[in-house]
C-alpha positions in Angstrom: 130.4 113.2 79.0 132.2 110.3 80.7 131.1 106.6 80.7 132.1 104.1 83.3 133.7 100.8 82.3 130.6 98.9 83.4 128.5 100.8 80.9 131.0 100.6 78.0 131.4 96.8 78.4 127.7 96.3 77.9 127.1 99.0 75.3 124.5 100.8 77.5 124.5 104.5 77.4 123.6 105.5 80.9 125.3 108.7 82.0 127.7 108.2 84.9 127.4 110.4 88.0 131.2 110.4 88.2 133.9 108.8 86.3 133.9 105.1 87.1 130.5 105.1 88.8 127.5 103.8 87.0 124.0 105.2 87.6 122.4 102.0 88.9 119.3 103.9 90.1 118.7 104.9 86.5 119.1 101.3 85.4 116.6 100.1 88.1 114.1 102.7 86.9 114.6 101.4 83.3 113.9 97.9 84.6 110.7 99.0 86.2 109.6 100.8 83.0 110.3 97.7 80.9 108.2 95.5 83.3 105.3 97.9 83.2 105.4 98.3 79.4 105.6 94.5 79.0 102.5 93.9 80.9 100.7 96.9 79.4 101.4 95.5 75.9 100.4 92.0 76.8 97.1 93.3 78.2 96.5 95.0 74.8 97.3 91.8 72.8 100.5 93.5 71.4 102.5 90.3 71.6 105.5 91.5 69.6 105.9 94.5 71.9 105.4 92.3 75.0 108.3 90.2 73.8 110.4 93.3 73.2 109.9 94.7 76.7 110.1 91.3 78.4 113.5 90.7 76.7 114.6 94.2 77.7 113.7 93.4 81.3 115.6 90.2 81.2 118.7 92.0 79.7 118.6 94.8 82.2 118.1 92.3 85.1 121.2 90.5 83.9 123.2 93.6 84.1 122.1 94.5 87.7 124.3 93.3 90.5 121.3 92.3 92.6 119.0 90.2 90.5 115.2 90.5 90.8 112.8 87.5 90.5 111.4 87.2 87.0 107.9 88.7 86.9 107.0 86.6 83.8 107.6 83.3 85.5 103.9 82.7 86.2 103.1 83.4 82.5 105.7 80.9 81.4 104.3 78.3 83.8 100.8 78.9 82.5 102.0 78.4 79.0 103.7 75.1 80.0 100.5 73.8 81.5 98.6 74.7 78.4 101.2 73.0 76.2 101.0 69.9 78.4 97.2 69.9 77.9 97.8 69.8 74.1 100.2 66.9 74.6 103.3 68.8 73.8 106.5 69.0 75.8 108.9 71.9 76.2 
């Protein structure tokens, strides 16, 4: 089994299709799974697991060459509005 430098630098164990070539399609699939699982756990009031998968999504998105918009931005904005209603600042 060979690992490309891209994978080794980030300690991610994605199998390479060929030496020096990272399987970015597998990385994108993992990103989609992390997003799905984050929302699934949030809907079930599993806040710890939501945090885990949301952090995983952010980490995987950081590794991708083409960044995706953050799907959790609307949740963050709603939390900021709620905090402002309580008189707190971020």
